[in-house]
C-alpha positions, 0 to 999 in steps of 0.5 A: 512542539506548537501547532494548532492553528499555527502562529510562530515569530520569524526572525524580524519578529513578524508573526507567521500564520500557518494557511490551512486551506494551503497547508491543506491543498499541499497535503492532497497533492503530496498525497494524491502523489502517493495515491496515483503511484499505486494505479498507474503502477498496477496498469503499468506492471504487465507492460513493463514486463512485457519489455523488460522480461523477469515475470518470476520477479513480477512481486518483488517491483511491489514488495521491494517498494513496500518493503522500505516504506513498512520499516521506515515509517515508525522512524520518519513518525519518530523522526516529526516528533524531533524535527518536525514534520514539514522537513521530513516530508519534504526529504520523504518527497525529494527521495520519492521522486529521485527514486521514481526519476531513476525508475523510469530508466530502468533497463532491466526488472532487477534495476526497477527493484533496486529504484522500487527500494528508493522510491519506498524509503522516501514513501514512508515519510510521505502518507503519514507525515500527511496524516499528522499534519492534518492531525495537528493544524484541525482540532477534532471535531474539524478531522471528521469533516476533513476525512471526507476531503482527503478520500478525495484524493483517493477517488481523483486518483483512482479516476485519473492513475488507471486512465492516465497510465493506460494513456502513457503506456499505449501511446507514449510509454511506461517509463513516464508513469513514473516521471509524472510524480515529479510535477507533483511532488515540487508543488506540494514542497513548495505550499508546505513551505510557503504555508505550514509553519512549525514552532518545534522544540529542541530536543536530543534524538533518541531514534531507536536504530536498533529496533529499525534494522532487526525489523527490517532483517526480520520482515526482509526475511518473511518476503523472501521466503515468502517469494522464493519459497517453493519456486526456487527453495523448496519448503521443506529444505534447510534453506527454507527452515533456516530463513523462517528462523531468522525472521522469526529470530530477529522479530523475537529480538525487535519485541524485546527490544521495543520492551527495554527501549527508551523511545521505541519504534512500536510503544507496544502499550498503547496495543493494550487498548482493544479497538486499537489492538483490533484496528491494527490487526484488521488493517494487516489483513486489510493491507494483504487484501488490497496488495492481492487485488491491485498488483495482480488484477491487471495481469488477469484482465491483460494476459487472460481476458486480452483487454489494454491496459485502459480496461485494466486500469478501469477495474482497479479503479473501481476499488478506488471509487468505491473507498473515498464514497465509503469514506464518506459516508461512514462519518456520518454512519459513525455518529448513527450506529457507531465504529462497531456497526460501520466496521461490520459493514465494512467487513461483509463488503470485504467478504463480497468482493473477495467472492467475487474475484474467486468465481471470476474466469476469462468468460465474466469480463471487466465489469465483474472484476470492477464489480468486486474491486467496487465491493472491496473499496467501500469495505476498504473505506468503512474499516480505515475510516472507522479505525483512524477515527477511532484511534485518534479519538481514544489516545493522548495528543502525545500519543496521536503521531505514534498510533497513527503512524502504528496502524498505517504500518500494520497495513503498509506490512499487510500490504509487504508481507501479502505481496510476498506471499501472494506472489510466491502461491501465483509463481508456484501454482503456475511453475506446478501446472506449467510442469504437469500440462506445458511444453518443455519450452513453458518455462515460468518466464514465458508468462512474459508473452502473455502479458505482452500484446504483439508478443501474444499474438506471435504464441501458438494457440496451444500454447497459448491455451497452456499459459492462459489457464495456468495464470487462471487458476493460479489467480484463482489460488491467489483470490482464495487466499485474499477471501480467507483473509477477509473472513479472518478480518470479519471475525476480529472485527466481532471482537471491537468493543460495542460501546463507544 
């Protein structure tokens, strides 16, 4: 497949040249669509739950999206090698927009979860393809500079996403946080088809569908038991043991399949490089942390601190401001002090940010929450930028796509597991607290009322206090897990090669 600065001949013999600035703008727009989705949905979730109910399904709204995102990213990477980046990212954007449209029309949490599956199925193509396109059209030296532009997308979306989300939720409806994606996606598609020209060598498709199916079953089983374990399915029960066994069995079958496949979804040979092994391991753990903060922080700020959706969005904005700042700084740090020391500083920042959340109380206020978010963002920016530059510098051009996709897959997998694991921790702790302290009417779904301002005002003071105390303690358990994961990330960074 030929890209580079992409000159190819058209059907009339005229030369079509890829216009890199316009392609970069289209890619950044596609990335912005995905980035703003995360901050807007997190800000709107308390309002969505307050309207549709189903607090016990809260984490499934994130898990469903992340599941399809995680299991399709490697497939899309393979398809793009066969058919080109442009048709694959276009298909992904269209599917993402269709899912977004349906999400906005949801009448129940179950419907929303189903439509989020569709949205995630499309999202699996957007961010990895956008990153791969940049890797194709820019040289190794240019990519370091372009990382700054790509990082700015997260900063802009971070500032605008929660603000727009809060305004839409308060003045119009939460449904518009999904529909706002549609014009962005259409513009991104137009830019890619007008200015990106590829020369794809026709090859016979050899896609590892069996591996994809085995991985999907394994991850789905794991997610299900992580969310429902201790809530609707006792951990010590036979069904729980059976589901865990299914997850382990199918993962084992997936590994076996990848070792014997002609063109595997996940080529495990690249994992033999220690820098890639560490990068992928830390990407898994930081994915867990990322979803833990972005999914559940708005619930604390709105339900316990009793602040607006806009203020809750501000606390998340701080993380996404710290991320691009750190990514930009990481570019120069990598040249001055190297990958290891840059990641080391990032690992310390992740631990510091986690400590803010573990020690957060209702009286701490949104500034405290935003400070924790900011340090997490700094840590994410330093580590993720170091890892992606390290990986793309370590492997050859032929492996760059799959190596990049594998790293993104690990972060997506971490977020998928994190949404399920931390959602399960939250649900089980709240249920336990309410059983010990609540009235007979205080079941898990009563927490819905806490996240809706008008319904919250109708609660009697005793029940409201019980619910807020239960949510506070339960979220502190969630953030304790986040801190443990941050420490694990830091330990893994110690094993990075010291020599560049």
